[in-house]
N, C-alpha and C positions, 0 to 999 in steps of 0.2 A: 549562552547561545551566540554571543558576539565573537569577533576575532580574538584569538589569543596572542600573547606577546611572542610566543615561540612559533615559528612557521616551519612547516614540513619542508625538507630540502627539495630543490627542483629536480625534475627528471632530467637525466643527461640527454643532450641532443643526439639524434641518430648520426651515424657516420655518413650515411647517404640517404637519398630519397626524400629530402626536405621539399615540401610543397610551398612555394612562395605565395600561393593563393590564400594560405592561412593568415598571412600578414594583415590583410584587410579585415578578416574576421576578428583577429586579435585587437585591431584598432577600434572596431565597433564595440567590442566587449569592454575594452578599457575606458571608452568614452560613455558607456552606459546606453548605447544605442541598441534597440531591440533587433534581434536577428529575424530575417524574413524566412518564409518557407523555402525560397530559392537558396538562401544561405544554408538552411538545413540540408537541402539536397546536395549542396557542395560538400558539406561535412560528411554526409553518408558516402560520398563518392571519392573523397580524397584518398590516395594511396598512403599518405603520410599519417597513419593512425597514431603514431607516437607524438607527432606535432599536435594533432587534435587533442590527445590526452593532456598534453602540457597546457593548452589553452583552457581546457575544462578544469584542470588542477589549479590554475591560477585563480579561477573564480571561487572554487571551494575554499582556497586558502584565504582569499580576501574576506569571505563570509565567516569562516570558522577557524582560521589559523591552522594549527596542527591537530586540532581536536577531532576525534572520531568517536561517535556515540554508540552505545549499546544499552540494552536494558535487560532486566531480569523479569521474564514474563512466562506465561503458560497459556497454551492454546487449548480451547475447549470447544470442540465441534459437537453441537447438540444433536444433530441428525444428519445422515447422508441420504435420506429419502427425499426425492425431488420430483416435482411434476414435470420438469424440463428434461430434455435429453440432448444437451449441447454436444456437438461433435468433438470438441477438443477436451472434454471432461472425462476423467477416469474415476472421479470421486462419487458420482451419483449412483444410487440404487433405487429400484422400485420396491414398493411394499412387499414383504414376504420373500424378496430375492435374497439369496445367500449373501451374508455380509452386511445386510442393512441393519441400522440401529437408530434408536431414539432414546436419549438420555432422560431419566427421571430426576427429580430434585434430590433424591438421596445420592445418586451418582454425582450430581453437580456439587453438593456440599462436600462430598469426599474429595473431589478434585480441587475445590477451593482451599480446603484444609491443607492439601499437599502444596498448593501454590504458596500459601502464607508461610508454611513451615520451610519452604525453600527460599523465602525472602523475596518473592515476586512483588512487583509494584503494579502489575497489570495482568488482567485476564482478557484474552482476545477470543471472542466467541462468534463463530459464524456457522451456517449450516445450509442444507438444501431447502428447497421450497416445498415443505411437507404439506400435502393436500388435505390432511385430516386433523392436524393439531389445531386446537382452538386458539383464538386470539389471546386468551388469558395466560396461556403457557409462557408467552414471551416476556411481558412485564414481570411475571413470577420468576422467570429465569434470572432476570437482572436483579430483582430484589433478593433472591436467594444468594446470589454471588456476593452482593454488598453486605447483607446481614450476616452471613457466615464469616466473612472477613472481619467485620467489625467486632463480632463476638470474640475474635482472636486478637483484637487490638490493631488491626491493619486497615488502612484507608485505601484498599485495593481499587484501582481504576478499572472500570468496565469499558472496553472498546469492543463494540459488537454491532452486527447486522450490516451487511452491504446494502447499497441502494436498491439492488434487486430484491433483497429480502424485505426491506422497508415497504416497497410497493406491494409485495405479496401480503404483508401484514395488514396493509390498508384494505386490501381486497377481502381478506377473511374477516376483518372487523367491520366490513360493509360500510366503509367511509370513503372508498375510492370511487368518485363519481366522474363522469365525463370522459371515460377511457377511450371512446370512439369519436369524441368531438374534437376536431382539429382547430377549432376557434380559440380565441383568447379566453372566452368564458369557460370552455372545456378545460383549458390548461389551469385556469384559476381554481376550478372545482377539484382537479386532481391534486393541486398543491395544497389545498385546504385539508384534504384527507391525509396527505403525507405529513403535514404540519401537526395534525391531531395525533397521529401515531408517534411521531418523534417527541411531542410534548409529553405523552403518557409514559414513554420509555425513559425520558429524562427525569420525570418525577419519580420513577422507580429506581433511578440511580445510574442510568446510562451516561457515560462521560464523553464519548466521542465515537465517530464512525470510522471503520477501516475503509480502504479504497477499492476493495474488490468489486468485480462485476462490470468494470468499465470496458474490459477487453480492448477493442479498437473501435473508435467512434466513426463508423462508416456503414452505410446502409447495405452496400453490396456484401461486405464481409459479414455483417450481422445476419443477413438472410441466408447466407451459405453455411455459416459455422455455428450460429447460436440463435436461430430463429425462435421467436417466442419470448426471448428476453427483452427487457425494456430497452428502448433506443436511447441514444445519447442525450436527447433533450430531457427525457424523464430522469435519467441518471443524474444529470447536472442539476435538475430542479430539486431532487432529494438533498443534494449537498448544499444547494442554496438555502433550503429551508433549515437544514441543520446549522448552517452558518448564522442564519437569522435568529436562531434560538441560542446563539452564543457557544455552539459546540464546534471544536476544530475537527477536521477530517483529513484523511489521506486520499491519494489518487493513484491508480495503477494504470499500466498499459501492458497487455499481453501480446507479445510480438513473436514473429518467427513462424507463423503458420501460413494462412492464405492471403495475408495482407501485403501490401506493397509499402516500400519505405515512405513514399509520399503520404500514404494514409496514416502512418505513424506520426508524421509531422503535423498533419491536420489535427489529429487527436491532441497533440501537445499544444497547438495553437488554441484549440477550444478550451483546454484547461487553463491556460494563462489568461485568456479573456475572462473566464469565470472568476479567476483569482483577482484580476483587476477589479471586477465588480464587488467581490467580497471586501477587498482592502479599501475601496471607496466608502464602504458602509461605516467605517470608523470604529471607535472604541466600543466594546461590548459585543461586537459581532465576531463570529468565528471565521476561519479561513482554512485553506489547504496548508497543512504543515509539511508534507513530504510527497514526492513523486517516487513511485516504486516500479521500475521497469521489471517485468516478469517474463522470462523466456518460456516459450511453449515446449512442453515435453510430450511427444507423440505417443509414447508407449501406453498401450491399453485403451486408447481413445479411438473414435471413429476416423481420426485423421492420422493414424499411425503409419500410413504410407509416406508421410512427410518426414524430412530429416530433422526438423527443428533447427534453431540457430546455432552456429558454431561459436567458439570462445571469443574470437575477435569481433564478431558481430555483437555479442553481449557487451564487450568492453566499449565498442563504438557507440552503442545505443545509450549506455550510461553517460558517456561524455556528451553526446548530442542532447540528451535530456537536460543535463546541467546547463548547457549553453542556451537552449531554447526556452527553458522555463525559468526565466530570470527573476520572477516574482514569487517563486515557491522556495522557501529557505533551505529545505533539506532534500537530499537525494539518497535514497536507501538502496544499498546493495544487499538484498534479502538473501542471506547466506544459505538458507534452506534450499532455495531454487538456483542460486548462482554458484554454490559451493563456497566454502570458506576460503580456499586458496584464490579463487577468482574474486571474491569480495575484497581480499587484500589488494589485488591489482586495481580494483575499482576505486579504492581509497586514494589512489594516485591518478584517477581519471575523472574526478568530479564528485564521487560519492563521499558522504561524511557520516554515514550510519550503516551498521551491519545488522541491525535488528537485535534479537535477544536470544535467551537460552532456550525458548520454545517448548521443549520436552515432548509434545505430542502433536504431530502434524500429518494428517492423512489425506490432504487434498491433492498433493503432488508428491510422488516418490521418485527422487532423483536416482537414476540408474537402477531402478527396480528395488530400491531400498525399502526398509520397513517403515512403520508409522511412528515408532519411537525414535525421534530425531532430536537429541538433546546435546547441548554443548555447555560446558561450565562457563561461568563468568570469567574465571581465570584463563580459560582457553581463548575467549574473545579478547581479553586484554592482551594476551600474548600475541595473537594474530595482528591486532591493531598496532602494537609496538613494533613488530617485525616489518610492518608497512611504513614505518617512519612517522607514526602519528601518536598522539597522546590519548589514551583511552579515558573516556568520561562516561560514567553511568548516568543515564537520564531516566526521568519518568515518562509517561505517555506524552506529556505536554512539553517535552524537551527542557525541563527544569533539572538542574543537577541534583543528584541523590547523594546524601551523606549516609553511610552505612556502618552499622556495628553488628556484624553477623546477619541474622535474619531481620533485625530491627533497622528501620530506615526512616529518614525524613527528607523533605525537600530543602535544599539549601536556601 
């Protein structure tokens, strides 16, 4: 995880268009001074995007040298039936609607066997907020993944359930109290229920939480685009409770829809403050491992009138995230949503991770593609090398993986 001896080569300076205003940003970054929201607004506005990328690249090089991470994983979405109807979402279905599904444990075991046979170190499992599944389904899901993998001799890591799902599980388990109480007592009651759910899931074998469901931490955007979803304070409390139980988590930001750039920056600032809190808790506590900027894809959603972000905006947002989130170690260019060619560019603009082999992903379909979205480990390695970096396979916790075919161990 630390910096490697070999550093990726510097990006060449542009022939023209250099912004001298970036010099003060670079000086702040090199001295370890935290960037302000106003600094972030400057970075979003500078015409010198290549200068911005070079500053972000200098930070990723200081943290990780030339290393770029990938993992061998498999996604398992257990249901797309959801009580919510978020405007940006093409994934959800209502019960009995064409295309709706809920996976039983026989299906789960089958997918886990495929994952282990493919050498996966991680199963990533999320789904919709199913209004009818009982609480017992969810710890059973985690146990089934872990036990099936162990039967095949694999210590497969289970990364599952967004913060939104965790709150839903607390509700159906009838342990989520004080939902309408804005006082500190109400918040404490909510957190107690969240902690109970996470403790039960951890006992069943849950290893960490993904970062989904964060979208953009802003009440205006929340009420217009995904009303009914938990707000930022509850999302952050779920991750605080996970950290308190010693679990690491990720964080996302979904950008390029109805939010403004300032709102993205406020979102990043809220995450880094929460990370400050996690890091102050010391040894034994978990923390945020990675920030994953996710571009909005309008096709098929209620917001399909919007264009979505362009390529340079994606590149800029990765760079800004690397510079603003100074206390989160990894920035992931999630190739499924960024595309692999764009992820290569992002490895030179602040990102140090491209995610994994994936296999099955039906939450977002880039360019109207299908749900079978798989790339081999060899292809990821090749893409990373082409970007001038050193490919390193990691497990979910960013430990190096030593591999012999499908057999693997942590270094």
